[in-house]
C-alpha positions as CSV (number, residue, x, y, z in Angstrom):
1,H,69.5,-8.2,-121.7
2,P,66.3,-6.3,-120.1
3,V,65.2,-4.8,-123.0
4,I,64.9,-8.3,-124.7
5,R,63.2,-10.0,-121.5
6,T,60.7,-7.8,-121.9
7,A,59.7,-7.7,-125.5
8,V,59.8,-11.8,-125.5
9,C,57.8,-11.7,-122.0
10,D,55.5,-9.1,-123.6
11,T,54.9,-11.3,-126.7
12,V,54.8,-14.7,-124.9
13,S,52.7,-13.3,-122.8
14,A,50.4,-11.7,-125.0
15,L,49.9,-15.3,-126.8
16,S,48.5,-16.5,-123.5
17,A,51.1,-18.0,-122.1
18,H,52.0,-18.2,-118.5
19,V,55.6,-16.3,-118.8
20,I,58.2,-16.2,-115.4
21,S,61.2,-14.2,-115.9
22,V,64.2,-14.9,-114.4
23,D,67.8,-13.5,-114.0
24,S,69.9,-16.8,-114.4
25,V,70.1,-19.8,-115.7
26,V,70.1,-21.4,-111.8
27,E,67.0,-19.3,-111.2
28,A,65.6,-20.7,-114.6
29,I,66.1,-24.6,-113.5
30,E,64.8,-24.0,-109.7
31,A,61.7,-22.2,-111.2
32,L,61.3,-25.6,-113.9
33,R,61.5,-28.1,-110.4
34,D,58.7,-25.9,-108.7
35,F,56.2,-26.1,-111.9
36,A,53.0,-28.1,-110.5
37,A,52.2,-31.3,-112.4
38,P,49.8,-30.1,-114.9
39,I,52.2,-28.1,-116.9
40,R,52.9,-30.5,-119.6
41,R,55.2,-28.2,-121.9
42,V,57.5,-25.6,-121.3
43,Q,59.6,-23.1,-123.9
44,V,62.8,-21.5,-122.5
45,F,63.9,-18.5,-124.2
46,L,67.7,-18.2,-123.4
47,D,69.4,-15.1,-124.2
48,A,72.8,-16.8,-125.8
49,S,74.8,-13.3,-124.4
50,A,73.5,-14.3,-120.7
51,A,74.4,-18.2,-121.3
52,Q,78.1,-18.2,-121.1
53,K,77.8,-22.0,-121.7
54,L,75.1,-22.3,-124.0
55,E,75.1,-26.0,-124.6
56,H,75.6,-26.6,-120.6
57,A,72.6,-24.3,-120.0
58,A,70.2,-26.5,-122.5
59,S,71.4,-29.4,-120.8
60,G,70.4,-28.3,-117.0
61,L,67.3,-26.8,-118.3
62,R,66.4,-30.7,-119.9
63,A,67.1,-32.1,-116.8
64,A,65.2,-30.1,-114.5
65,A,61.9,-29.9,-116.7
66,S,62.0,-33.5,-116.6
67,P,59.5,-35.4,-117.8
68,R,57.6,-32.2,-119.3
69,Q,58.3,-31.5,-123.1
70,I,60.6,-28.6,-123.4
71,E,62.2,-26.6,-126.1
72,V,65.4,-24.5,-125.6
73,I,65.0,-21.6,-128.1
74,A,68.2,-19.4,-128.0
75,L,68.9,-16.2,-128.7
76,L,71.1,-15.2,-131.0
77,P,73.7,-12.0,-131.8
78,P,74.1,-12.1,-135.6
79,D,77.1,-13.1,-136.0
80,A,76.8,-16.2,-134.5
81,E,78.1,-19.3,-135.9
82,S,75.9,-21.8,-137.7
83,T,76.7,-24.8,-136.0
84,P,73.9,-26.3,-134.5
85,L,74.0,-26.5,-130.6
86,T,73.5,-29.5,-128.7
87,G,70.3,-29.8,-126.7
88,V,68.9,-26.3,-128.3
89,T,65.7,-26.5,-130.2
90,R,65.8,-23.4,-132.3
91,C,67.9,-20.9,-132.8
92,V,66.4,-17.1,-133.7
93,V,69.3,-14.5,-134.5
94,K,68.6,-11.1,-133.0
95,P,67.3,-8.6,-133.4
96,L,64.0,-9.9,-133.0
97,C,60.6,-8.9,-134.7
98,T,57.2,-9.1,-133.1
99,G,55.8,-11.4,-135.8
100,D,59.3,-14.1,-135.6
101,L,58.8,-14.1,-131.7
102,V,54.7,-15.3,-132.0
103,A,56.1,-18.0,-135.0
104,C,58.9,-19.1,-132.5
105,A,56.6,-19.6,-130.2
106,A,54.4,-21.8,-131.9
107,P,55.3,-25.5,-131.2
108,A,58.4,-27.2,-133.1
109,D,57.1,-29.2,-135.9
110,N,59.7,-31.7,-135.0
111,A,62.5,-32.2,-132.5
112,L,65.5,-31.8,-134.8
113,S,67.8,-28.8,-134.2
114,T,66.5,-25.9,-136.7
115,R,68.0,-22.4,-136.9
116,M,65.5,-19.7,-137.8
117,R,66.6,-16.4,-139.2
118,A,64.5,-14.1,-137.5
119,L,64.7,-11.1,-139.3
120,P,63.3,-11.7,-143.4
121,M,65.6,-11.4,-146.6
122,S,66.1,-8.1,-147.5
123,G,63.5,-6.0,-149.4
124,S,60.7,-7.8,-148.1
125,R,59.6,-5.3,-145.3
126,G,59.1,-2.7,-148.6
127,R,60.8,0.2,-149.4
128,A,62.3,2.6,-147.1
129,L,64.1,6.4,-147.7
130,V,66.6,8.2,-145.8
131,V,66.5,11.6,-145.7
132,E,70.3,12.4,-144.3
133,D,72.9,15.7,-145.2
134,N,75.7,13.4,-143.5
135,A,77.3,10.9,-145.5
136,V,78.5,8.8,-142.5
137,N,75.2,8.8,-141.0
138,Q,73.1,8.3,-143.5
139,E,75.6,4.9,-144.8
140,M,74.8,3.9,-140.7
141,A,71.1,4.3,-141.3
142,R,70.8,2.2,-144.7
143,A,73.0,-0.5,-143.2
144,M,70.3,-1.1,-140.4
145,L,67.2,-1.0,-142.3
146,D,69.2,-3.0,-144.9
147,M,69.8,-5.3,-141.9
148,L,65.9,-5.3,-141.0
149,G,65.0,-6.3,-144.5
150,F,64.1,-3.0,-146.1
151,E,65.5,-1.7,-149.8
152,V,66.8,1.3,-149.2
153,I,66.9,4.7,-150.5
154,T,68.6,8.0,-150.3
155,A,68.6,11.4,-150.5
156,S,70.7,14.3,-149.2
157,N,68.8,17.0,-148.6
158,G,65.1,17.9,-147.4
159,R,64.6,19.4,-151.3
160,E,66.2,15.4,-152.5
161,G,63.8,14.0,-149.5
162,V,60.4,15.7,-150.9
163,A,61.2,14.7,-154.7
164,A,62.2,10.9,-153.7
165,A,58.8,10.7,-151.3
166,V,56.4,12.0,-154.0
167,A,58.4,9.4,-156.7
168,E,58.2,7.0,-154.6
169,D,54.2,5.9,-153.3
170,E,54.8,2.4,-151.5
171,L,57.1,3.6,-149.0
172,A,56.9,1.9,-145.6
173,V,59.4,4.1,-144.0
174,I,60.9,7.2,-144.4
175,L,63.4,8.4,-142.0
176,M,64.7,11.9,-141.5
């Protein structure tokens, strides 16, 4: 997905890493074969929704990178199975957050496959206020913010929203 690719490339580039963005696993394998000898460590961020056979893709990437050290980091949808994937070093659950992506770009502590939840547990990002008079929109906003790790409070109109904002001095975000 172009938005995911741009976010990953921009974030990893900010870490002073050399970033190559390709459109397919085949292009990634070709790029790995062309890398210069001094490059010893490679990280590949592979969007699982773009790779039809993720384990097969990881195997091909590892073969192309040899003898270099390679980490294959799979970007998975939130509803992905929790079964470890063969050939994948780490898994990160989308949507991605910059800080979590930076942490993920750091070298793995060991070669074992680990699964990271890129989003923190509910409530760890602070409190959010949703001011919305439509109950369906209010519930959708609540669900999205909850998924992003916010503790959510709601108000059904502007007057309630102002009262809630005054009462809550620790709000991280207000959506109206």
